[in-house]
C-alpha positions as CSV (number, residue, x, y, z in Angstrom):
1,M,-40.0,6.4,-0.3
2,V,-36.8,4.9,-1.5
3,N,-35.1,2.3,0.7
4,R,-32.2,3.2,2.8
5,N,-29.1,1.8,2.0
6,D,-28.4,-0.9,5.3
7,K,-24.6,-1.0,5.3
8,L,-24.5,2.2,6.4
9,A,-26.6,1.0,9.5
10,Q,-23.7,-0.8,10.9
11,F,-21.1,2.1,10.8
12,Q,-20.7,3.7,14.3
13,A,-23.2,6.6,15.4
14,S,-20.9,9.2,14.1
15,Y,-17.3,8.8,12.0
16,L,-14.5,9.7,14.8
17,F,-13.7,13.0,13.2
18,L,-17.5,14.3,12.6
19,E,-17.6,13.2,16.7
20,I,-14.3,15.6,17.5
21,T,-15.7,17.9,15.6
22,K,-19.3,18.4,17.3
23,R,-17.7,18.3,21.3
24,K,-15.6,21.0,19.6
25,E,-18.1,23.4,18.8
26,A,-20.8,22.0,21.7
27,L,-17.0,23.5,24.0
28,L,-16.6,27.1,21.9
29,A,-21.0,27.5,21.9
30,S,-20.2,26.9,26.3
31,C,-17.2,29.2,26.6
32,P,-16.6,31.3,23.6
33,E,-13.3,33.0,24.4
34,A,-11.9,29.4,25.1
35,K,-8.3,29.2,22.8
36,L,-8.5,25.2,21.7
37,I,-5.2,24.0,20.4
38,S,-5.5,21.4,18.2
39,L,-3.6,17.8,18.9
40,G,-6.5,16.3,17.2
41,I,-6.7,15.6,13.3
42,G,-4.1,15.5,10.9
43,D,-4.5,17.7,9.2
44,T,-0.7,20.0,7.4
45,T,0.2,23.2,8.5
46,E,3.2,24.7,7.2
47,P,3.3,26.2,3.7
48,I,3.5,24.0,0.4
49,P,7.1,25.2,-1.1
50,A,7.2,27.7,-3.5
51,I,9.1,25.3,-5.9
52,I,5.7,23.4,-6.0
53,S,3.5,26.5,-5.5
54,E,4.8,28.1,-8.6
55,A,4.6,25.2,-10.5
56,M,0.9,24.6,-10.3
57,E,0.6,28.3,-10.8
58,R,2.7,28.3,-13.9
59,F,0.3,25.7,-15.2
60,A,-3.0,27.1,-14.0
61,S,-2.2,30.4,-15.6
62,A,-1.9,28.9,-18.8
63,L,-5.5,27.7,-18.7
64,A,-6.2,31.0,-19.3
65,T,-4.5,31.2,-22.8
66,K,-5.5,28.9,-26.1
67,R,-2.3,27.3,-26.3
68,G,-2.3,26.5,-22.1
69,Y,-5.2,24.8,-21.8
70,R,-6.5,21.7,-21.2
71,G,-9.5,19.9,-20.8
72,Y,-10.4,16.2,-19.7
73,G,-6.9,14.6,-18.9
74,E,-5.6,11.4,-19.4
75,P,-7.9,8.7,-16.8
76,F,-4.9,7.1,-15.5
77,G,-3.1,9.7,-15.0
78,D,-0.3,12.6,-17.1
79,P,1.7,9.6,-18.5
80,A,5.1,11.4,-17.8
81,L,3.7,11.8,-14.1
82,R,3.3,7.8,-14.6
83,E,7.3,7.9,-15.7
84,K,8.3,10.0,-12.9
85,I,6.5,8.0,-9.7
86,A,7.6,4.8,-11.0
87,E,11.2,5.8,-10.3
88,N,10.5,5.8,-7.0
89,Y,9.4,2.0,-7.0
90,P,11.5,-1.1,-7.9
91,G,10.8,-3.0,-11.1
92,I,7.2,-0.8,-11.5
93,E,6.4,0.4,-14.6
94,P,4.4,3.5,-15.2
95,D,1.3,1.5,-16.5
96,E,1.1,-0.3,-13.5
97,I,0.8,3.8,-12.2
98,F,-3.1,5.3,-11.1
99,V,-2.9,8.6,-10.3
100,S,-5.6,9.7,-8.5
101,D,-7.8,12.4,-6.2
102,G,-5.4,11.1,-3.2
103,S,-5.5,7.6,-1.7
104,K,-8.6,8.0,0.6
105,C,-10.8,7.9,-2.2
106,D,-8.5,4.9,-3.8
107,I,-9.1,3.0,-1.1
108,G,-13.0,3.2,-1.1
109,R,-13.0,2.3,-5.0
110,L,-10.3,-0.9,-4.6
111,Q,-13.1,-2.6,-2.5
112,L,-15.0,-2.3,-6.0
113,L,-12.4,-5.4,-6.7
114,F,-13.6,-7.7,-4.9
115,D,-16.9,-9.8,-3.8
116,E,-19.1,-9.6,-0.7
117,M,-17.7,-12.9,0.9
118,T,-14.2,-11.8,0.4
119,P,-12.6,-11.4,4.1
120,V,-11.2,-8.6,5.3
121,A,-8.1,-8.5,7.9
122,V,-7.4,-4.9,9.2
123,Q,-4.7,-4.2,12.4
124,D,-7.1,-3.2,15.1
125,P,-6.4,0.6,15.7
126,S,-5.8,2.1,12.5
127,Y,-7.4,4.6,9.9
128,P,-11.1,4.3,10.6
129,V,-11.7,3.9,6.3
130,Y,-10.3,0.2,6.2
131,E,-13.2,-0.8,8.0
132,I,-15.8,1.8,7.0
133,A,-15.0,0.3,3.2
134,S,-15.0,-2.8,4.2
135,L,-18.7,-2.6,5.3
136,L,-20.2,-0.3,3.2
137,Y,-19.5,-2.6,0.4
138,G,-20.9,-5.3,1.7
139,K,-18.0,-7.3,3.4
140,K,-19.0,-10.0,5.6
141,E,-16.3,-11.1,7.8
142,I,-13.7,-8.2,9.2
143,T,-10.3,-9.9,11.4
144,F,-9.3,-7.1,13.0
145,L,-4.9,-7.9,14.9
146,P,-4.5,-6.1,17.7
147,C,-1.5,-3.5,17.6
148,L,-1.2,-3.9,21.6
149,E,2.6,-2.7,24.2
150,E,2.6,-6.6,24.5
151,N,3.4,-7.0,21.1
152,D,5.2,-3.6,20.5
153,F,2.2,-2.6,18.1
154,V,3.0,-4.9,15.8
155,P,-0.1,-7.2,14.8
156,D,-0.1,-11.0,14.7
157,F,-0.3,-11.3,11.3
158,S,-0.7,-15.3,11.2
159,L,-4.4,-14.7,12.3
160,V,-5.2,-13.3,8.4
161,K,-7.7,-16.5,7.5
162,E,-7.4,-17.6,3.4
163,G,-8.2,-15.4,0.3
164,S,-8.1,-12.1,2.4
165,L,-7.7,-8.7,2.3
166,I,-4.7,-7.5,4.4
167,Y,-4.9,-3.4,4.9
168,I,-1.4,-2.2,6.2
169,C,-1.0,1.6,7.2
170,N,3.3,1.9,7.2
171,P,4.1,3.6,9.2
172,N,0.6,3.0,11.4
173,N,-1.9,5.7,12.1
174,P,-2.7,6.0,14.7
175,T,0.3,4.8,16.7
176,G,3.4,6.1,14.1
177,V,5.3,1.7,14.2
178,A,6.9,1.8,11.3
179,L,7.7,-2.5,10.0
180,T,10.9,-3.7,9.8
181,K,11.7,-5.5,6.7
182,E,11.6,-8.7,8.7
183,Q,7.6,-8.2,9.9
184,L,7.3,-7.4,5.8
185,S,8.8,-10.0,4.4
186,S,6.6,-12.7,6.8
187,V,3.5,-10.3,6.0
188,V,4.5,-11.3,2.1
189,K,5.2,-14.9,2.9
190,I,1.8,-15.0,4.8
191,A,0.0,-13.6,1.5
192,K,1.3,-15.8,-0.3
193,E,0.5,-18.8,1.6
194,R,-2.8,-17.8,2.3
195,S,-3.9,-16.4,-1.5
196,S,-4.3,-13.4,0.5
197,L,-3.8,-9.4,-1.4
198,I,-2.2,-6.6,0.7
199,I,-3.7,-2.8,0.3
200,Y,-0.6,-1.5,1.7
201,D,-0.8,2.7,2.5
202,S,2.1,4.3,2.5
203,A,0.6,7.9,3.4
204,Y,3.4,8.1,6.2
205,A,6.4,6.6,4.2
206,S,8.3,10.1,3.2
207,Y,8.8,10.5,7.2
208,I,10.5,7.2,8.1
209,R,14.3,7.9,9.1
210,D,16.1,5.0,9.6
211,N,16.4,1.8,7.2
212,C,12.9,0.5,7.4
213,P,11.5,-0.4,3.9
214,R,9.0,3.1,2.4
215,S,7.5,0.8,0.1
216,I,6.3,-3.3,-0.1
217,Y,8.1,-3.7,-3.3
218,E,11.4,-3.8,-1.5
219,I,9.7,-6.5,0.0
220,E,11.5,-9.8,-2.7
221,G,8.1,-11.2,-3.6
222,A,5.4,-8.5,-3.1
223,K,4.4,-7.4,-6.3
224,E,2.5,-10.9,-6.6
225,V,0.6,-9.8,-3.8
226,A,-0.3,-6.2,-2.7
227,I,-1.2,-2.9,-4.1
228,E,-0.2,0.2,-2.6
229,T,-2.0,3.1,-2.7
230,A,0.8,6.5,-1.6
231,S,-0.8,10.8,-1.0
232,L,1.2,13.9,-0.9
233,S,-1.3,15.1,1.7
234,K,1.2,14.1,4.0
235,M,3.7,14.3,1.9
236,A,3.9,18.1,0.3
237,G,1.1,19.2,2.3
238,F,-1.7,18.8,-0.3
239,T,-4.2,17.8,1.8
240,G,-6.8,20.5,0.6
241,I,-5.2,19.9,-3.4
242,R,-5.5,16.3,-3.3
243,L,-3.3,14.2,-5.0
244,G,-2.5,10.4,-4.9
245,W,-1.5,7.4,-6.7
246,T,-2.3,3.7,-6.9
247,V,0.7,1.2,-8.0
248,V,-0.7,-2.5,-9.2
249,P,1.0,-4.7,-10.9
250,K,0.4,-6.5,-13.9
251,E,1.3,-9.8,-12.0
252,I,-1.9,-10.3,-9.5
253,C,-4.3,-12.2,-10.7
254,F,-7.2,-13.0,-9.4
255,K,-8.2,-16.9,-8.4
256,D,-9.5,-17.5,-11.8
257,G,-6.0,-15.9,-13.3
258,S,-7.4,-13.1,-15.0
259,P,-5.2,-10.2,-14.2
260,L,-6.9,-7.4,-11.4
261,I,-4.9,-5.0,-12.9
262,K,-7.2,-5.3,-16.1
263,D,-10.4,-4.9,-14.1
264,W,-9.0,-1.3,-12.0
265,E,-8.2,0.3,-15.1
266,R,-12.1,-0.8,-15.9
267,I,-13.4,1.1,-12.5
268,V,-10.7,3.9,-12.9
269,S,-12.0,5.1,-16.5
270,S,-15.9,4.5,-15.1
271,L,-16.1,6.0,-12.1
272,F,-13.6,8.8,-12.2
273,N,-12.4,11.4,-14.8
274,G,-8.6,11.9,-13.8
275,A,-6.6,13.7,-11.1
276,S,-7.1,17.3,-11.2
277,N,-4.4,18.3,-13.9
278,I,-3.1,21.5,-12.0
279,A,-2.5,19.2,-9.4
280,Q,-0.2,16.9,-11.3
281,A,1.6,20.0,-12.4
282,G,2.3,20.5,-8.4
283,A,3.2,16.3,-8.3
284,A,5.7,17.0,-10.8
285,A,7.3,19.8,-9.2
286,T,7.0,17.7,-5.4
287,L,9.2,14.8,-7.6
288,S,11.6,17.2,-8.7
289,A,15.1,16.9,-6.6
290,A,14.5,20.2,-5.3
291,G,10.7,19.8,-4.3
292,Q,12.0,16.2,-2.2
293,K,14.7,18.3,-0.4
294,A,12.0,21.5,0.4
295,C,9.6,18.6,1.0
296,R,12.2,16.9,3.7
297,A,12.4,20.3,5.6
298,L,8.9,20.5,6.1
299,Q,8.8,16.8,7.0
300,D,11.5,17.2,9.8
301,R,9.5,20.3,11.1
302,Y,6.5,18.1,11.7
303,L,9.1,15.4,13.6
304,Q,10.6,17.9,15.6
305,N,7.3,19.1,16.4
306,A,6.7,15.7,18.0
307,T,10.0,15.2,19.9
308,L,8.8,18.5,21.6
309,L,5.8,16.7,22.6
310,K,7.1,13.4,23.5
311,A,9.4,15.1,25.6
312,A,6.3,17.1,27.4
313,L,4.7,13.1,27.7
314,K,7.8,11.8,29.1
315,S,8.1,15.0,31.6
316,C,4.8,13.9,32.5
317,G,5.2,10.4,33.5
318,L,3.1,9.2,30.6
319,T,4.4,6.4,27.9
320,S,3.8,7.1,24.3
321,V,4.7,5.2,20.6
322,G,5.3,7.3,17.9
323,G,6.8,10.2,16.9
324,E,9.8,8.9,15.4
325,H,8.6,7.5,11.9
326,A,5.1,9.2,11.7
327,P,4.4,13.1,13.2
328,Y,1.6,11.3,15.5
329,L,2.5,9.9,19.1
330,F,0.2,7.4,20.5
331,V,-0.5,8.1,24.6
332,S,-1.1,5.2,27.3
333,F,-3.8,5.7,29.8
334,K,-3.9,2.2,31.2
335,G,-7.4,1.9,32.9
336,R,-9.0,5.1,31.2
337,S,-11.5,5.8,28.8
338,S,-10.5,7.2,25.7
339,W,-13.6,9.7,25.1
340,E,-13.1,11.1,29.1
341,L,-9.6,11.8,28.5
342,F,-10.6,13.6,25.6
343,D,-13.0,15.5,27.1
344,E,-10.8,16.4,30.1
345,L,-8.5,17.7,28.1
346,L,-10.8,19.4,25.4
347,E,-12.8,21.4,28.8
348,K,-10.0,21.7,31.3
349,A,-6.3,21.9,29.1
350,H,-8.2,23.2,25.4
351,L,-6.6,20.6,24.0
352,I,-7.7,18.6,20.9
353,T,-6.7,15.3,20.6
354,T,-7.8,12.0,19.0
355,P,-9.5,8.8,21.4
356,G,-7.9,5.8,20.7
357,V,-10.6,4.0,20.5
358,G,-12.1,5.2,17.4
359,F,-9.8,3.6,15.5
360,G,-10.7,0.6,16.6
361,V,-11.0,-1.1,20.3
362,S,-7.3,-2.2,21.1
363,G,-7.1,1.8,20.9
364,E,-9.2,2.3,24.2
365,S,-7.7,3.2,27.0
366,Y,-4.8,5.9,24.4
367,L,-4.9,9.2,22.5
368,R,-3.5,10.0,19.6
369,L,-1.3,13.2,19.7
370,S,-0.9,14.3,15.9
371,A,2.6,16.9,15.5
372,F,0.6,18.9,12.5
373,G,0.7,22.1,14.1
374,K,3.3,25.8,13.8
375,K,5.7,25.0,16.0
376,E,4.7,28.0,18.4
377,E,1.3,25.6,18.6
378,I,3.2,22.7,19.6
379,E,5.1,24.3,22.2
380,E,2.4,26.0,24.1
381,A,0.6,22.7,24.0
382,A,3.0,20.9,25.4
383,S,2.6,23.2,28.4
384,H,-1.0,22.6,28.8
385,L,-0.5,19.6,29.0
386,K,2.8,19.7,32.1
387,S,0.3,21.9,33.6
388,H,-2.4,19.6,33.0
389,F,-0.3,16.3,34.3
390,L,2.3,17.3,36.3
391,P,0.1,18.6,39.3
392,L,-1.3,14.9,39.5
393,E,2.2,13.3,38.9
394,F,3.2,15.6,42.1
395,Q,0.6,14.1,44.3
396,R,1.1,10.4,43.1
397,L,4.9,11.2,44.1
398,K,4.0,12.5,47.1
399,R,1.7,10.0,47.6
400,S,4.7,7.0,47.0
401,S,6.9,8.9,49.4
402,I,4.2,9.3,52.2
403,L,4.1,5.6,52.0
404,I,8.1,4.3,52.0
405,E,8.5,7.0,54.8
406,N,5.7,5.0,56.9
């Protein structure tokens, strides 16, 4: 038989969300009447705005006509769409935009640009795909940058080694914390000083509601040291439609002086036939003024859900971060196992969460709660949280009051 790719042996026994599904199915097998509420995987639940779905419908209907039929599209994306996307990035040209089937796919493909000896630096906790893609493509050295309560969940980027790939998700998944302009400026400075490259994942940037940067290119000098990936999955509900893009500035060069964008063009044209034409029609509608307004309302509903959950957690005496710039809450349970907490809430409160340790060792003793749900389900989940945790909190307070009296 053929040999196995030995890099797969380095992975955890099961991908985080597959393990969650397995445990959920096991509970339902033993308790089929259980009504589970998901605060787990960050999948959108609200309908796509009509202006976007109607644009895709018109394009799809036209495919049934001789005049409207389209075959292969441009491998790097529809030129008009690339121009529209470029308008959102200061100093970026349309031919530096590469439309894809989602940022997750591009995060993996980008690793093909770099040799196995290229060090990698990853926020911890962070989206598992950064580490998984690095291992799959044979990277020998990964430095984890702890995001902890004591550093306000902002990693120490001074730990980055010379010539590294620096993965940044901003706002961060799972913590929901957004980096300030000053913090991002310091990362760009470090990347320049250490001949490193930032891979900047802006999947949740549209949820930022203050003056924190939405793009790395708002930082002076970032075009020389940063690639940015973006997605409509959480911005417009395209989790099942699949449409994203990657920005590769022409200024970025390899150590030998060759332009990185040329190699990226080769990879994309060799391994990818272009994003769905129908999805690109939806993307064009999304980026219109009316589309952006409709998506903003969609995002606000998810952030309101996060506010509901945060209030419920606070009433239980639980501390959390996130919820302001991304619909995720990272909840602290100091000293407890993330997976034990997951099982406890699944079995006793019928809530599906995500163990923080699944995003990295610094996520141990945390749970991530996703607010990507329908409002009525979030309200019910908040009630379940109170029912489960408030009695324990009351018991603690009662014990404290007895000690004070004595």
